[in-house]
RODO-2510 file (C-alpha; in nm, 4 decimals, decimal comma):
residues 197
     n   res          X          Y          Z
     1     m    -5,6872     8,0395    -0,2008
     2     k    -5,9883     7,9851    -0,3684
     3     k    -6,0630     8,3215    -0,6731
     4     i    -6,4083     8,3218    -0,7163
     5     a    -6,5755     8,5310    -1,0287
     6     i    -6,8524     8,7338    -1,0303
     7     t    -6,9761     8,8458    -1,3604
     8     g    -7,3432     8,8941    -1,5142
     9     n    -7,4794     9,1028    -1,8124
    10     i    -7,5112     9,4843    -1,7778
    11     a    -7,7378     9,6443    -1,5111
    12     s    -7,7557     9,2732    -1,3245
    13     g    -7,7190     9,4408    -1,0059
    14     k    -7,3297     9,3109    -0,9462
    15     s    -7,2102     9,6112    -0,7736
    16     q    -7,4806     9,4963    -0,5108
    17     v    -7,3616     9,2108    -0,4498
    18     e    -6,9812     9,3544    -0,4697
    19     k    -7,0916     9,5267    -0,0979
    20     i    -7,2682     9,2672     0,0587
    21     l    -7,0036     9,0677     0,0305
    22     l    -6,7351     9,3388     0,0932
    23     s    -6,9938     9,4485     0,4084
    24     m    -6,8997     9,1106     0,5661
    25     g    -6,5408     9,0981     0,5151
    26     f    -6,4015     8,9810     0,1730
    27     k    -6,2088     9,0957    -0,0604
    28     v    -6,2833     9,1947    -0,3655
    29     l    -6,2051     9,3500    -0,6374
    30     d    -6,3935     9,5310    -0,9227
    31     t    -6,2856     9,5520    -1,2289
    32     d    -6,5666     9,8199    -1,3882
    33     k    -6,3602    10,0830    -1,0933
    34     v    -6,0210     9,9409    -1,2466
    35     n    -6,0735    10,0306    -1,5825
    36     h    -6,1668    10,4143    -1,4345
    37     f    -5,8717    10,3860    -1,2519
    38     i    -5,7358    10,3295    -1,5826
    39     l    -5,8725    10,6055    -1,7809
    40     m    -5,8012    10,8293    -1,5385
    41     t    -5,4674    10,8086    -1,4172
    42     d    -5,2069    10,5570    -1,6582
    43     i    -5,0985    10,7662    -1,8672
    44     s    -4,9511    10,5712    -2,1256
    45     a    -5,3542    10,4277    -2,1831
    46     i    -5,5136    10,7387    -2,1616
    47     k    -5,2106    10,8318    -2,4622
    48     e    -5,2761    10,5227    -2,6461
    49     i    -5,6095    10,6045    -2,6950
    50     k    -5,6303    10,9130    -2,7463
    51     e    -5,4033    10,8868    -3,0386
    52     t    -5,6167    10,5187    -3,1530
    53     f    -5,9748    10,7851    -3,1498
    54     k    -5,7864    11,1410    -3,2625
    55     n    -6,0664    11,2041    -3,5356
    56     e    -6,3500    11,1743    -3,2639
    57     d    -6,5376    11,2872    -3,0095
    58     i    -6,4544    11,1202    -2,6632
    59     f    -6,2878    11,4417    -2,4260
    60     d    -6,5090    11,6050    -2,2203
    61     e    -6,4828    12,0463    -2,1136
    62     n    -6,1758    12,0105    -1,9559
    63     l    -6,0174    11,8035    -2,2777
    64     n    -6,0112    11,4348    -2,0668
    65     i    -6,1394    11,1618    -2,1499
    66     s    -6,5042    11,1113    -2,1433
    67     r    -6,6661    10,7809    -2,0472
    68     e    -6,9760    10,8389    -2,1649
    69     k    -6,8410    10,9789    -2,5167
    70     l    -6,6221    10,6664    -2,5696
    71     g    -6,8592    10,4612    -2,4150
    72     k    -7,0789    10,5807    -2,7071
    73     l    -6,8861    10,5766    -2,9664
    74     v    -6,7204    10,1873    -2,9170
    75     f    -7,1238    10,0691    -2,8576
    76     s    -7,1880    10,2510    -3,2248
    77     k    -6,9330    10,1804    -3,4785
    78     g    -6,7709     9,8825    -3,6228
    79     n    -6,4640     9,7283    -3,4708
    80     n    -6,4117    10,0404    -3,2264
    81     k    -6,5007     9,7953    -2,9181
    82     v    -6,2098     9,5675    -3,0480
    83     k    -5,9856     9,8463    -3,0280
    84     l    -6,0604     9,9868    -2,7688
    85     e    -6,1107     9,6697    -2,5101
    86     q    -5,6922     9,5378    -2,6390
    87     i    -5,5302     9,8829    -2,5171
    88     l    -5,7459     9,8132    -2,1950
    89     h    -5,8087     9,4549    -2,1059
    90     k    -5,4497     9,3829    -2,0749
    91     r    -5,3566     9,6336    -1,7816
    92     i    -5,7540     9,5258    -1,6101
    93     f    -5,6168     9,1758    -1,5846
    94     e    -5,2369     9,3066    -1,4513
    95     k    -5,3948     9,4025    -1,1808
    96     v    -5,6557     9,1222    -1,1103
    97     n    -5,2895     8,9429    -1,0808
    98     q    -5,1811     9,1892    -0,8025
    99     f    -5,5232     9,2294    -0,6127
   100     l    -5,4466     8,8263    -0,6770
   101     e    -5,0986     8,8329    -0,5161
   102     e    -5,1702     9,0518    -0,2402
   103     n    -5,4277     8,8601    -0,0846
   104     k    -5,3310     8,5062    -0,1364
   105     k    -5,3890     8,4091     0,2604
   106     e    -5,7166     8,4769     0,2367
   107     k    -5,9871     8,2155     0,2100
   108     l    -6,1754     8,3297    -0,0867
   109     v    -6,1077     8,6163    -0,3045
   110     f    -6,3187     8,7541    -0,5261
   111     v    -6,3034     8,9340    -0,8343
   112     s    -6,6147     9,1219    -1,0873
   113     i    -6,5926     9,0781    -1,4269
   114     p    -6,8367     9,2019    -1,6964
   115     l    -6,6748     9,0680    -1,9204
   116     l    -6,5645     8,7402    -1,8042
   117     f    -6,6335     8,4784    -2,0789
   118     e    -6,5985     8,7254    -2,3513
   119     t    -6,2285     8,7508    -2,2553
   120     n    -6,2129     8,3968    -2,1976
   121     q    -6,0908     8,4507    -1,8709
   122     e    -6,3001     8,1475    -1,7040
   123     q    -6,0147     7,9148    -1,6516
   124     n    -5,8266     8,1335    -1,3981
   125     f    -6,0811     8,1164    -1,1671
   126     d    -6,1829     7,8315    -0,8779
   127     k    -6,6133     7,9089    -0,9115
   128     i    -6,8144     8,1376    -1,0913
   129     v    -7,0611     8,3631    -0,9583
   130     l    -7,3504     8,5176    -1,2365
   131     v    -7,5679     8,7907    -1,0934
   132     s    -7,9167     8,7515    -1,2852
   133     a    -8,1694     8,9873    -1,3975
   134     d    -8,4827     8,9912    -1,6426
   135     i    -8,4298     9,1408    -1,9263
   136     d    -8,7319     9,4254    -1,9024
   137     v    -8,5613     9,5347    -1,5250
   138     r    -8,1871     9,5281    -1,6855
   139     l    -8,3866     9,7953    -1,9325
   140     k    -8,5546     9,9759    -1,7013
   141     r    -8,2104    10,0072    -1,4575
   142     l    -8,0119    10,1451    -1,7681
   143     m    -8,2712    10,4015    -1,8609
   144     e    -8,3175    10,5486    -1,4791
   145     r    -8,0238    10,4767    -1,3812
   146     n    -7,7453    10,6078    -1,6884
   147     h    -7,9999    10,8451    -1,7869
   148     y    -7,9462    10,5328    -2,1262
   149     s    -8,2710    10,6110    -2,4081
   150     e    -8,3725    10,2868    -2,4320
   151     k    -8,2299    10,1999    -2,8046
   152     y    -7,9051    10,2664    -2,6833
   153     a    -7,9656    10,0230    -2,3256
   154     k    -8,1107     9,7912    -2,5842
   155     v    -7,7225     9,7819    -2,8415
   156     r    -7,5574     9,7691    -2,4582
   157     i    -7,7937     9,4876    -2,3406
   158     n    -7,7444     9,3232    -2,6977
   159     s    -7,3617     9,3662    -2,6727
   160     q    -7,3368     9,1523    -2,4939
   161     e    -7,3255     8,7235    -2,5119
   162     s    -7,6796     8,6046    -2,3836
   163     e    -7,7504     8,5238    -2,0043
   164     e    -7,9244     8,1782    -2,1399
   165     n    -7,5195     8,1102    -2,2052
   166     k    -7,3643     8,2286    -1,9294
   167     i    -7,6230     8,0686    -1,6844
   168     k    -7,5106     7,6738    -1,8189
   169     k    -7,1141     7,8399    -1,7975
   170     s    -7,2004     7,9007    -1,4480
   171     d    -7,1347     7,7517    -1,1319
   172     y    -7,3703     8,0251    -0,9187
   173     v    -7,6358     8,1963    -0,9749
   174     i    -7,7879     8,4769    -0,8000
   175     y    -8,0930     8,6106    -0,9412
   176     n    -8,1349     8,9952    -0,8372
   177     n    -8,5276     9,0685    -0,9946
   178     s    -8,6432     9,1700    -0,5940
   179     d    -8,5687     9,3007    -0,2981
   180     f    -8,2445     9,3714    -0,0430
   181     t    -8,3353     9,1019     0,1573
   182     n    -8,3800     8,8392    -0,1150
   183     l    -8,0366     8,8984    -0,2894
   184     r    -7,8883     8,8756     0,0455
   185     k    -8,0626     8,4904     0,1402
   186     q    -7,8471     8,3915    -0,2307
   187     i    -7,5910     8,5100    -0,1343
   188     n    -7,5417     8,3242     0,2559
   189     y    -7,6634     7,9992     0,0289
   190     v    -7,3356     8,0837    -0,2430
   191     l    -7,1115     8,1796     0,0489
   192     t    -7,2400     7,8578     0,1476
   193     q    -7,1391     7,6644    -0,0589
   194     l    -6,8378     7,7641    -0,1210
   195     s    -6,6854     7,7605     0,3002
   196     k    -6,6821     7,3503     0,1752
   197     l    -6,4384     7,3842    -0,1213
***
């Protein structure tokens, strides 16, 4: 089994790449979805988050954790991001290890990890595929898709390591600035290279 990491900064289009790979029959784990699942269902994580941020407004009208409010909090105040990551990352990577174990008979498996480099996980994968998009494209996507203000969208973009640095550390780069046909063509090229491993 070859373990392939998919990474890329916010709004680069990782989910599009994941969907194409899934449609081709590959096993893909999206750690963003794992993160959302933990926030909704992991009682111990939810309890820890509520205790850590008990003096902050992070709840929706049903007293569940609001991902939108939590996101704005951790990207606007001091070391809240670090506090949240300490709670979530250990649980996320437990799920990653479980996924890899369950699919160990596959030739290629893919794990989408937006913060691959920030969490120093790159050494755990055989190859790294970076999904890249120009900053103006990503800014527009965030403002349209997530309804972020331009100021907050820039805060989210600037909170991550630069794409230039990540390109240097990656084995393959998929540029997601244009149309679906071009994206699929690039994915097919990367898959051809990975099949030679």
